C-alpha positions in Angstrom: -107.7 247.2 28.6 -111.2 245.8 27.8 -110.5 246.1 23.9 -107.2 244.1 24.5 -108.8 241.2 26.4 -111.6 241.1 23.7 -108.8 240.8 21.0 -107.1 238.0 23.1 -110.5 236.2 23.4 -111.3 236.5 19.6 -107.7 235.0 18.9 -108.3 232.1 21.3 -111.6 231.4 19.8 -110.3 231.5 16.5 -107.5 229.0 17.3 -109.9 226.5 18.7 -112.1 226.6 15.6 -108.9 226.0 13.4 -108.0 223.1 15.8 -111.5 221.5 15.7 -111.5 222.0 11.6 -108.1 220.3 11.3 -109.1 217.5 13.4 -112.3 217.0 11.5 -110.5 217.1 8.1 -107.6 214.7 9.3 -108.1 211.0 8.8 -109.3 209.3 11.8 -107.0 206.7 13.6 -108.3 203.6 13.5 -108.1 201.8 16.9 -105.5 199.4 17.6 -108.0 196.5 18.4 -109.7 196.9 15.0 -106.5 196.6 13.0 -105.4 193.5 14.7 -105.7 190.3 13.3 -108.0 187.7 14.9 -105.9 185.6 17.3 -105.3 182.0 16.0 -106.6 179.2 17.7 -104.3 177.6 20.4 -104.6 174.0 21.8 -103.2 172.3 24.8 -101.0 169.4 24.3 -101.2 166.0 26.1 -99.5 166.0 29.4 -97.4 163.0 28.7 -94.1 162.1 26.8 -94.4 160.8 23.1 -93.7 157.5 24.2 -96.6 157.2 26.8 -99.2 158.4 24.2 -100.7 155.4 22.7 -103.5 156.9 20.7 -106.1 159.6 21.0 -109.4 157.5 21.0 -111.9 160.2 19.9 -114.0 163.0 21.1 -116.1 163.1 24.3 -117.6 166.3 23.6 -116.9 169.5 21.4 -113.7 170.1 23.2 -112.7 167.1 25.1 -110.7 164.1 23.7 -110.3 160.7 25.2 -106.6 159.6 25.3 -104.8 156.3 25.8 -101.6 156.6 27.6 -99.4 153.6 28.9 -96.3 151.6 28.8 -95.3 148.0 29.7 -96.2 148.6 33.3 -99.5 150.4 33.4 -102.1 151.6 30.9 -104.6 154.6 31.5 -107.6 156.6 30.1 -107.5 160.3 30.3 -109.8 163.2 29.3 -108.1 166.3 27.9 -110.0 169.5 27.2 -107.9 170.9 24.1 -109.1 174.4 24.6 -109.0 174.8 28.5 -106.2 172.2 29.1 -108.3 170.5 31.7 -107.0 166.9 32.4 -108.5 164.1 34.3 -107.5 160.4 34.8 -110.4 158.4 34.5 -109.3 154.7 34.4 -106.1 152.9 35.1 -105.0 149.3 34.7 -102.0 146.9 35.0 -103.2 145.0 31.9 -102.5 146.0 28.3 -105.2 148.0 26.4 -105.9 146.9 22.8 -109.1 148.0 20.9 -110.9 151.1 22.5 -114.3 152.0 21.2 -116.7 154.9 22.2 -120.5 154.7 21.6 -122.3 157.1 19.4 -123.7 159.0 22.3 -120.2 159.3 23.7 -121.2 158.2 27.0 -119.9 154.7 27.1 -116.5 153.1 26.5 -115.5 149.5 25.6 -111.9 148.5 26.4 -110.1 145.3 25.3 -108.1 144.5 28.1 -105.6 141.7 29.1 -102.6 139.7 28.5 -101.8 136.6 26.4 -103.7 134.2 28.6 -106.8 136.1 29.8 -108.7 139.0 27.8 -111.8 140.9 28.9 -114.0 143.4 27.3 -114.6 146.0 29.8 -117.7 148.4 29.6 -117.0 151.8 31.3 -119.0 154.9 31.8 -117.4 158.1 30.4 -116.4 159.0 33.9 -114.3 155.7 34.1 -116.8 153.5 36.2 -116.8 149.7 35.4 -120.4 148.8 34.3 -119.8 145.3 32.9 -116.8 142.9 32.1 -116.9 139.9 29.5 -114.1 137.5 29.0 -113.2 136.4 25.5 -110.9 133.7 24.2 -109.0 136.0 21.9 -105.8 137.8 22.6 -105.6 139.7 19.3 -107.2 142.9 18.5 -110.9 142.6 17.7 -113.3 144.8 15.6 -116.0 146.4 17.5 -119.3 148.1 16.1 -121.5 149.7 18.5 -125.2 149.8 17.3 -126.1 153.6 17.1 -129.8 152.9 17.7 -129.9 150.3 20.2 -126.7 150.9 22.2 -127.1 147.7 24.2 -125.7 145.7 21.1 -122.0 145.5 19.9 -120.7 143.4 17.1 -117.3 141.7 18.0 -115.3 140.3 15.2 -112.0 138.9 14.5 -110.0 136.0 12.4 -109.8 132.5 14.0 -107.6 129.8 12.6 -108.7 126.3 12.7 -105.7 123.9 13.5 -107.3 120.8 11.9 -108.4 122.3 8.6 -105.5 125.0 8.7 -108.2 127.5 7.5 -108.7 131.1 8.7 -112.1 132.6 8.8 -114.1 135.1 10.4 -115.7 134.9 13.8 -118.5 137.2 14.7 -120.3 137.6 18.0 -123.1 139.9 19.5 -122.5 141.3 23.1 -125.8 142.3 24.7 -124.7 144.9 27.3 -128.2 144.7 29.0 -127.9 141.0 30.4 -124.1 140.9 29.7 -124.6 137.9 27.3 -122.2 136.9 24.5 -123.6 134.7 21.4 -122.0 133.6 18.3 -123.4 135.1 15.0 -122.9 133.1 11.9 -121.5 135.7 9.4 -119.0 135.4 6.6 -117.7 139.0 7.5 -114.8 140.5 9.3 -116.5 144.0 9.8 -120.3 143.9 10.1 -121.8 147.3 10.7 -125.1 148.0 12.5 -127.4 150.1 10.2 -130.6 150.1 12.6 -131.4 148.3 15.8 -131.9 145.1 13.9 -130.4 145.6 10.4 -126.7 145.2 9.5 -124.5 145.6 6.4 -121.3 143.7 5.5 -119.0 142.8 2.7 -119.0 139.1 2.2 -115.5 137.6 2.7 -116.1 134.9 -0.1 -117.9 136.7 -2.8 -117.0 140.2 -2.1 -120.6 141.4 -2.4 -122.6 143.8 -0.2 -125.3 142.2 1.9 -127.9 143.3 4.3 -129.2 141.2 7.2 -131.6 141.3 10.1 -131.2 139.7 13.3 -135.0 139.1 13.8 -135.2 137.1 10.5 -134.3 133.5 10.1 -134.0 133.8 6.3 -130.8 134.3 4.6 -129.1 137.7 4.1 -129.9 139.7 0.9 -127.3 140.6 -1.5 -128.0 144.2 -2.4 -124.8 145.0 -4.6 -122.1 143.4 -6.5 -120.3 146.5 -7.4 -119.7 148.1 -3.9 -116.0 147.6 -2.8 -116.4 149.1 0.6 -118.5 151.4 2.5 -118.5 154.0 5.1 -121.6 154.0 7.5 -122.5 156.6 10.1 -126.0 156.4 11.8 -128.2 155.8 8.6 -125.7 157.7 6.1 -124.4 155.1 3.9 -121.4 156.0 1.6 -120.3 153.2 -0.9 -117.1 152.9 -2.8 -117.4 151.7 -6.4 -115.1 151.3 -9.4 -115.7 153.6 -12.4 -116.4 151.9 -15.7 -115.1 154.7 -17.6 -111.9 155.8 -16.2 -109.8 153.2 -14.6 -107.9 155.8 -12.6 -111.0 156.9 -10.7 -113.6 155.5 -8.2 -117.1 156.7 -7.2 -118.4 157.7 -3.7 -122.1 157.1 -3.6 -124.2 158.4 -1.0 -127.6 156.8 0.2 -129.5 158.3 3.0 -131.8 157.0 4.2 -131.0 153.6 3.0 -131.3 152.9 -0.6 -132.4 156.4 -1.5 -129.7 158.0 -3.6 -128.3 161.4 -2.8 -125.4 162.1 -4.9 -122.1 160.8 -6.2 -118.6 162.1 -6.2 -115.9 161.0 -8.7 -112.5 160.9 -7.0 -108.9 159.6 -7.9 -108.5 156.0 -7.1 -106.0 154.9 -4.5 -104.5 151.2 -4.6 -102.2 149.2 -2.7 -101.0 146.7 -5.0 -104.2 145.0 -6.5 -106.5 146.4 -3.7 -108.5 149.5 -3.9 -108.3 151.5 -0.7 -111.2 153.2 0.9 -110.7 157.0 1.8 -110.7 158.1 5.4 -114.1 159.8 6.0 -115.9 161.1 9.0 -119.4 162.5 10.1 -120.3 163.5 13.4 -124.0 164.3 13.3 -127.1 162.8 11.4 -127.4 164.9 8.1 -124.1 166.7 9.0 -121.0 167.4 7.2 -118.9 164.6 5.5 -115.2 165.2 5.5 -112.6 163.0 4.0 -109.0 162.6 3.3 -109.0 162.5 -0.7 -106.0 161.9 -3.1 -105.2 164.7 -5.5 -104.4 162.2 -8.1 -104.5 158.4 -8.5 -101.7 156.5 -6.8 -100.2 153.3 -5.6 -99.4 153.3 -2.0 -97.0 150.5 -2.5 -94.8 152.9 -4.8 -95.2 156.3 -3.3 -96.9 158.1 -0.7 -99.1 160.3 -2.8 -100.6 163.7 -2.1 -103.8 164.1 0.0 -106.0 166.9 0.9 -108.6 167.2 3.7 -112.0 167.9 1.8 -115.6 168.6 2.3 -117.6 166.2 0.4 -120.6 168.0 -0.9 -123.2 165.3 -2.2 -125.9 167.9 -2.9 -123.8 169.5 -5.5 -121.5 166.6 -6.3 -118.4 168.3 -5.8 -115.4 168.4 -3.4 -114.3 171.6 -1.5 -110.6 171.4 -0.4 -109.7 172.6 3.2 -106.1 172.1 3.1 -103.2 170.0 1.8 -102.2 167.0 4.5 -98.8 165.5 4.9 -100.2 161.7 4.7 -103.0 159.6 3.9 -104.4 159.0 7.6 -107.4 158.7 9.6 -109.6 161.6 10.5 -112.4 162.3 13.2 -114.8 165.1 13.0 -115.9 166.9 16.5 -119.5 166.7 17.5 -120.0 170.5 16.7 -118.2 170.1 13.4 -115.6 172.6 14.4 -112.5 170.5 14.6 -110.9 167.4 12.9 -108.4 165.1 14.6 -106.0 163.9 12.1 -103.1 161.2 12.0 -102.3 157.5 12.6 -102.7 158.4 16.4 -105.2 161.1 15.7 -102.2 163.3 17.0 -103.1 166.4 15.1 -106.2 168.9 15.3 -107.2 171.1 12.7 -109.7 174.1 13.1 -111.9 174.2 10.0 -112.0 178.1 10.5 -108.2 178.0 10.0 -107.6 174.7 8.2 -104.1 175.3 6.9 -102.7 174.9 10.6 -102.0 171.5 11.9 -101.5 171.7 15.5 -99.7 168.8 17.3 -101.4 167.5 20.4 -98.2 165.5 21.4 -95.2 167.4 22.2 -93.2 165.7 19.5 -95.6 163.7 17.1 -93.0 163.0 14.6 
């Protein structure tokens, strides 16, 4: 009996060893978690109908956007966190909202508000509290350029028509938010841009040249380029657009940072609308940060065809373009503060995650 039990024990031990050996030799099963593809980014859409969404104004932080909603009866500004879906109404009015602009630090908002007879520029905090209000004698859309260094100064510009001379000219004003004063500023430009607390840049309306001026100086502004067609400015990063003198189907993007210190050049296909060269849509969200742009795949006249465009990283250090993805249209873009996302579209109604750039996610339920 004892011999029989020993035989059974040896058989069981041998069976266990065989099982362990086979387990060690067989391929290990990879866990389901490790074989799963990483989840694609998902975003929350604006809680409102397509007809109610006027425009996405811009970024308030890395995940939160400012949205302009409204119809003929009421207009509103809301915050939407595109990742969590949190939504908050911050401002509401019975007047129409025209131009809306965020300052560089994303802490304040200017809203051009009113009707045909009375128009105000309203200064709001990012929470929607009214801080200042300035009436203006103009019912059309104005251009706003907020000083990135001294955020108490704002350029306001628009065209004005002289009934007696029947001549249209530019009108430029400076709104000082500290004392809530508005002064006329004699400048032949429709879109002046602040470069520092006192320096500004503009393309002259009459001769088409690039000028620099100083609000502290009584001397005339200085012409610094007769080759610059247009420019993009973010803080002290200056990117000018110039024609190629070698290939008529190309233009150059010249980067200077800080001002007048050349950093690089990119040659890209020229995009025209009739007789006019159009500037590509560019965006930068932090000093010395990424510059992204909507760049044509080949030269095109937008009066004749839509063309093909791509979202690209503009690498001025190595003078090259890095393509993120193909885009359906030549439309504005806005890079998030952390350089993770890009808003895209004529209403900035799509979002692109630069980690998954081939996906265009609509922020409006029916953006078409």
